[in-house]
C-alpha positions as CSV (number, residue, x, y, z in Angstrom):
1,M,0.0,0.0,0.0
2,V,1.1,3.6,-0.7
3,D,1.7,5.6,2.5
4,R,0.0,8.9,1.7
5,S,1.4,10.4,4.9
6,S,5.0,9.9,3.9
7,P,7.1,13.1,3.3
8,E,7.9,12.0,-0.3
9,F,4.2,11.4,-1.2
10,R,3.2,14.7,0.3
11,S,6.0,16.6,-1.5
12,Y,4.9,15.2,-4.9
13,V,1.2,16.1,-4.2
14,E,2.3,19.6,-3.2
15,L,4.5,19.9,-6.3
16,Y,1.6,18.8,-8.6
17,E,-0.9,21.2,-6.9
18,R,1.3,24.3,-6.5
19,A,4.1,24.4,-9.0
20,S,3.6,26.6,-12.1
21,L,3.1,24.9,-15.5
22,L,6.5,26.0,-16.6
23,E,8.2,24.8,-13.4
24,L,6.7,21.4,-13.8
25,G,7.6,21.3,-17.5
26,T,11.2,22.3,-16.8
27,L,11.5,19.5,-14.2
28,A,10.0,16.9,-16.5
29,H,12.2,18.1,-19.5
30,Q,15.3,17.8,-17.3
31,A,14.3,14.3,-16.2
32,R,13.7,13.4,-19.9
33,W,17.2,14.5,-20.9
34,R,18.8,12.6,-18.0
35,L,17.2,9.4,-19.3
36,H,17.5,10.2,-23.0
37,P,20.5,12.5,-23.6
38,D,20.0,12.9,-27.3
39,E,17.6,14.6,-29.7
40,T,15.7,11.5,-30.8
41,V,12.0,11.3,-30.5
42,T,10.6,7.9,-31.4
43,Y,7.2,6.8,-32.9
44,I,5.7,3.6,-34.1
45,I,3.5,2.6,-37.0
46,D,0.8,0.2,-35.8
47,R,-2.9,-0.4,-35.8
48,N,-5.4,-0.9,-33.1
49,I,-7.6,-3.9,-34.0
50,N,-10.6,-4.3,-31.7
51,Y,-11.6,-7.9,-32.3
52,T,-14.9,-7.5,-30.6
53,N,-17.0,-4.7,-29.0
54,V,-19.2,-7.0,-27.0
55,C,-18.5,-6.5,-23.3
56,V,-20.1,-7.2,-19.9
57,A,-17.7,-5.0,-17.8
58,D,-20.1,-2.0,-18.2
59,C,-17.5,0.7,-17.6
60,K,-19.1,4.0,-17.2
61,F,-16.5,5.8,-19.2
62,C,-16.7,3.6,-22.3
63,A,-18.7,4.6,-25.4
64,F,-17.3,1.8,-27.5
65,Y,-18.8,-1.4,-26.0
66,R,-22.1,-3.1,-26.7
67,R,-23.8,-5.5,-24.4
68,P,-24.3,-9.1,-25.5
69,K,-27.2,-9.5,-28.0
70,H,-27.0,-5.8,-29.0
71,G,-27.5,-5.4,-32.7
72,E,-24.3,-3.5,-33.1
73,G,-22.2,-6.1,-31.4
74,Y,-19.5,-7.9,-33.5
75,V,-16.6,-10.3,-33.5
76,L,-14.1,-10.0,-36.4
77,S,-13.2,-13.0,-38.4
78,F,-9.6,-14.2,-38.6
79,E,-9.7,-13.2,-42.3
80,E,-10.8,-9.7,-41.5
81,I,-8.1,-9.3,-38.9
82,G,-5.6,-10.7,-41.5
83,R,-6.6,-8.1,-44.1
84,K,-6.2,-5.3,-41.5
85,I,-2.6,-6.6,-40.8
86,D,-1.8,-6.7,-44.5
87,E,-3.0,-3.1,-44.9
88,L,-0.8,-2.1,-42.0
89,K,2.3,-3.8,-43.3
90,A,1.8,-2.1,-46.6
91,I,2.5,1.3,-45.0
92,G,5.5,0.0,-42.9
93,G,3.6,-1.1,-39.8
94,V,5.5,-3.3,-37.3
95,Q,2.9,-4.3,-34.7
96,I,-0.8,-4.6,-34.0
97,L,-2.4,-3.6,-30.8
98,I,-5.2,-6.1,-30.4
99,Q,-7.9,-5.5,-27.7
100,G,-11.6,-6.1,-27.3
101,G,-14.3,-6.3,-24.7
102,H,-15.0,-8.9,-22.0
103,N,-17.0,-11.1,-24.4
104,P,-18.5,-14.1,-22.6
105,Y,-19.3,-15.9,-25.8
106,I,-15.7,-16.3,-27.1
107,P,-14.0,-19.5,-26.0
108,F,-10.3,-19.3,-24.9
109,G,-9.3,-21.5,-27.8
110,W,-10.5,-18.8,-30.2
111,Y,-7.8,-16.3,-28.9
112,L,-5.1,-18.9,-29.1
113,D,-6.1,-20.0,-32.6
114,L,-6.3,-16.3,-33.7
115,M,-2.7,-15.7,-32.6
116,R,-1.5,-18.9,-34.3
117,Y,-3.3,-17.8,-37.4
118,I,-1.6,-14.4,-37.3
119,K,1.8,-15.8,-36.8
120,R,1.4,-18.4,-39.6
121,H,-0.3,-16.2,-42.2
122,H,0.4,-12.5,-41.3
123,P,3.4,-12.6,-39.0
124,I,3.8,-9.4,-36.9
125,H,4.5,-8.4,-33.3
126,I,1.3,-8.9,-31.3
127,H,0.9,-6.3,-28.6
128,G,-2.4,-7.6,-27.1
129,F,-4.9,-8.2,-24.4
130,S,-5.0,-5.6,-21.6
131,P,-4.6,-6.8,-18.0
132,S,-8.4,-6.5,-17.6
133,E,-8.9,-8.9,-20.5
134,V,-6.2,-11.3,-19.1
135,D,-8.0,-11.2,-15.8
136,F,-11.3,-11.9,-17.5
137,F,-9.9,-14.9,-19.4
138,A,-8.4,-16.3,-16.1
139,G,-11.7,-16.0,-14.3
140,R,-13.9,-17.1,-17.2
141,F,-11.8,-20.2,-18.1
142,G,-10.7,-21.2,-14.6
143,M,-7.0,-20.6,-14.8
144,T,-4.4,-18.8,-12.8
145,L,-2.9,-15.6,-14.2
146,E,0.3,-17.4,-14.9
147,E,-1.4,-20.3,-16.7
148,T,-3.4,-17.8,-18.8
149,I,-0.4,-15.7,-19.8
150,R,1.8,-18.8,-20.5
151,E,-0.9,-20.1,-22.9
152,L,-1.2,-16.7,-24.7
153,V,2.6,-16.5,-25.1
154,A,2.9,-20.0,-26.4
155,A,0.3,-19.1,-29.0
156,G,2.1,-16.0,-30.1
157,L,1.5,-13.1,-27.7
158,D,4.6,-10.8,-27.7
159,S,3.7,-8.0,-25.2
160,I,0.8,-6.6,-23.2
161,P,-0.6,-3.1,-23.5
162,G,-1.4,-1.0,-20.5
163,G,-5.0,-0.4,-21.3
164,G,-7.6,-0.4,-18.5
165,G,-5.4,1.1,-15.9
166,E,-7.6,4.2,-15.4
167,I,-6.8,5.2,-11.8
168,L,-5.1,2.5,-9.7
169,V,-7.0,3.4,-6.6
170,Q,-9.8,1.0,-5.7
171,D,-12.5,3.4,-4.6
172,V,-12.2,5.2,-7.9
173,R,-12.4,2.0,-9.8
174,D,-15.4,0.9,-7.8
175,R,-17.2,4.1,-8.9
176,V,-16.6,3.8,-12.6
177,A,-15.6,0.2,-13.5
178,K,-16.7,-2.1,-10.6
179,K,-16.9,-5.2,-12.7
180,K,-13.4,-4.9,-14.1
181,A,-10.1,-6.0,-12.6
182,G,-9.4,-4.1,-9.4
183,A,-6.2,-2.0,-8.8
184,D,-4.3,-4.8,-7.1
185,R,-5.4,-7.4,-9.7
186,W,-4.5,-5.2,-12.6
187,L,-1.0,-4.8,-11.2
188,D,-0.8,-8.5,-10.4
189,V,-1.4,-9.2,-14.1
190,M,1.5,-6.9,-15.1
191,E,3.9,-8.2,-12.5
192,T,3.1,-11.8,-13.5
193,A,3.7,-10.9,-17.2
194,H,7.0,-9.3,-16.3
195,R,8.1,-12.3,-14.3
196,L,7.3,-14.5,-17.4
197,G,9.5,-12.3,-19.6
198,L,6.9,-10.1,-21.3
199,K,7.4,-6.3,-21.5
200,T,4.3,-4.1,-21.1
201,S,3.3,-0.5,-21.3
202,V,1.4,1.2,-18.5
203,T,-1.3,3.9,-18.6
204,M,-3.3,6.3,-16.6
205,M,-6.7,7.7,-17.6
206,Y,-7.6,10.6,-15.3
207,G,-10.5,13.0,-15.0
208,L,-12.8,10.4,-13.4
209,G,-13.5,12.6,-10.4
210,E,-10.4,11.4,-8.6
211,T,-8.2,13.7,-6.5
212,L,-4.7,14.8,-7.4
213,A,-3.5,12.6,-4.5
214,D,-5.2,9.6,-6.2
215,R,-3.2,10.3,-9.4
216,I,0.0,10.4,-7.4
217,E,-0.9,7.1,-5.7
218,H,-1.3,5.6,-9.2
219,L,2.2,6.8,-10.2
220,F,3.7,5.5,-6.9
221,R,2.1,2.0,-7.4
222,V,3.5,1.9,-11.0
223,R,6.9,2.9,-9.7
224,E,6.9,0.2,-7.0
225,V,6.1,-2.6,-9.5
226,Q,8.8,-1.3,-11.9
227,A,11.3,-1.3,-9.1
228,R,10.7,-5.0,-8.6
229,T,10.4,-6.1,-12.3
230,G,11.7,-3.5,-14.7
231,G,9.1,-4.7,-17.1
232,F,7.3,-1.4,-18.0
233,T,8.6,0.1,-21.3
234,A,6.6,3.2,-21.3
235,F,3.9,5.3,-19.5
236,I,1.1,7.0,-21.3
237,C,-1.6,9.2,-19.8
238,W,-4.7,10.8,-21.2
239,P,-7.9,12.5,-20.0
240,L,-11.3,10.9,-19.9
241,Q,-13.3,11.5,-23.1
242,P,-16.7,11.8,-21.5
243,E,-18.9,12.4,-24.5
244,H,-21.5,9.6,-25.2
245,T,-20.7,7.9,-21.9
246,E,-22.4,7.6,-18.5
247,L,-19.9,10.2,-17.3
248,A,-20.9,12.8,-19.8
249,H,-21.8,15.1,-16.8
250,L,-18.1,15.4,-15.9
251,E,-16.3,18.4,-17.3
252,K,-13.6,17.5,-19.8
253,T,-10.1,18.4,-18.5
254,D,-8.0,20.9,-20.5
255,A,-4.6,20.9,-22.1
256,V,-2.9,22.5,-19.1
257,T,-4.1,19.6,-16.9
258,Y,-2.7,17.1,-19.4
259,L,0.7,18.8,-19.6
260,R,0.9,19.1,-15.8
261,T,-0.1,15.4,-15.4
262,Q,2.4,14.1,-17.9
263,A,5.1,16.3,-16.4
264,I,4.5,15.1,-12.8
265,A,4.5,11.5,-14.2
266,R,7.9,12.0,-15.8
267,V,9.3,13.3,-12.5
268,V,7.8,10.6,-10.3
269,L,8.4,7.6,-12.7
270,D,12.2,7.9,-12.7
271,N,12.5,4.2,-13.3
272,V,10.2,3.9,-16.3
273,P,12.3,4.7,-19.4
274,N,9.8,6.2,-21.8
275,I,6.9,8.7,-21.7
276,Q,4.6,8.7,-24.7
277,A,2.7,11.8,-25.8
278,S,-1.0,11.3,-26.3
279,W,-1.8,13.3,-29.4
280,V,-4.7,10.9,-30.2
281,T,-6.7,12.5,-27.3
282,M,-5.1,15.9,-27.1
283,G,-4.5,16.7,-30.8
284,P,-1.2,17.1,-32.8
285,K,-0.2,20.5,-31.4
286,I,-0.5,19.6,-27.8
287,G,1.2,16.3,-28.6
288,Q,4.1,18.4,-29.9
289,V,4.2,20.6,-26.8
290,A,4.2,17.4,-24.7
291,L,7.7,16.8,-26.1
292,T,9.0,19.6,-23.8
293,F,6.9,18.3,-20.9
294,G,8.8,15.0,-20.4
295,A,7.7,12.9,-23.4
296,N,10.4,11.3,-25.6
297,D,8.0,9.3,-27.8
298,F,5.2,10.5,-30.0
299,G,3.3,7.3,-29.9
300,S,1.6,5.6,-32.8
301,L,0.7,6.8,-36.3
302,M,-2.5,5.0,-35.3
303,M,-3.8,3.6,-38.6
304,E,-7.0,2.7,-36.9
305,E,-8.5,3.7,-33.6
306,N,-12.1,2.9,-32.5
307,V,-12.4,3.4,-28.7
308,V,-11.5,7.0,-28.2
309,S,-13.3,8.0,-31.4
310,A,-16.5,6.4,-30.1
311,A,-16.5,9.2,-27.5
312,G,-16.2,11.8,-30.2
313,T,-12.4,12.4,-30.3
314,T,-11.2,11.8,-33.9
315,W,-7.7,13.2,-34.4
316,R,-5.9,11.8,-37.4
317,M,-2.3,12.3,-38.7
318,T,-0.1,11.4,-41.6
319,L,3.4,10.1,-41.3
320,P,5.0,13.2,-42.9
321,E,2.9,15.4,-40.5
322,M,4.1,13.4,-37.5
323,Q,7.7,13.7,-38.6
324,R,7.4,17.4,-39.2
325,L,5.8,18.0,-35.8
326,I,8.7,16.2,-34.1
327,A,11.3,18.0,-36.2
328,D,9.7,21.4,-35.7
329,A,9.9,20.9,-31.9
330,G,13.7,20.5,-32.3
331,F,14.0,16.7,-32.3
332,V,15.0,14.0,-34.7
333,P,12.1,11.6,-35.6
334,R,13.0,7.9,-35.6
335,Q,10.7,4.9,-36.1
336,R,10.8,2.3,-33.4
337,R,9.5,-1.2,-32.5
338,Q,7.5,-2.0,-29.4
339,D,10.6,-2.5,-27.3
340,Y,11.8,1.0,-28.3
341,S,14.6,-0.3,-30.5
342,V,15.0,2.1,-33.4
343,I,14.4,0.8,-36.9
344,E,17.3,1.9,-39.0
345,E,16.5,3.5,-42.3
346,A,17.6,1.7,-45.5
347,A,20.7,3.2,-47.1
């Protein structure tokens, strides 16, 4: 448990609350340069493939899911997923991010067969199944977390995305996502994956009515797991997109809040190597500014995105535009893989 009374915790909350935007930005930028003392800003070309939108988690912040039997519910065929991968590869894509809902009608063998199919017919890095999905699989099919992850890896899973993190404080999760993996369980999935050799990203979605101290607790919990495992490759934060959700009454947070939150994350998470800017939710220009507030990665070109856009946020970008935004901010754009190794350009 995080000790909120500790001097360190209180000092970070006070910094987050009281420091000016520029002071936070400067501290984050300095932390970024300590970890990455060069002018490279990385990006990845990938595609979000949402294999199903059928879900029984009923998260109040989600505009994407459909309940079972809903007329708009779907499950993609292997062939449809294969075509999406081929389209991605045609533009230089190197991984898929595959996530869906907690669909009670899909057998576990379907997921294993899907990854075998991908590796056999459309080989690519599979960054897939959020901790909440892994927890759902384990509960639904009567397996331990370790058994579940081992089966997924044997079938072709290469890494796990950090989706579903929201705020890793249980009373916040109880208010907005009570049926989904709790804070401890979410982190257990990540720690188990790390122990089994998988790298993962980690996220925070804020603006759910939580306090600033709740956000700092989230960061402390991530830092504690990272100190034990070293398995987190990157941290990404973004604000709640409340439109078309049960939380539409909550006021959408602004760009200043985003920059402050990313900056404090870079300062606190001194053992997580990379911070990814969230231009998908904030727009290209704020994504560019985020490069001077601690981010050293511009995220994904995002050939396809369905979840955030379901809530009305529909930013799009071309590869030349992404490279120009990075260069105009004073950095050198370099394409990367999921593990943040740089893809060298052909001579």
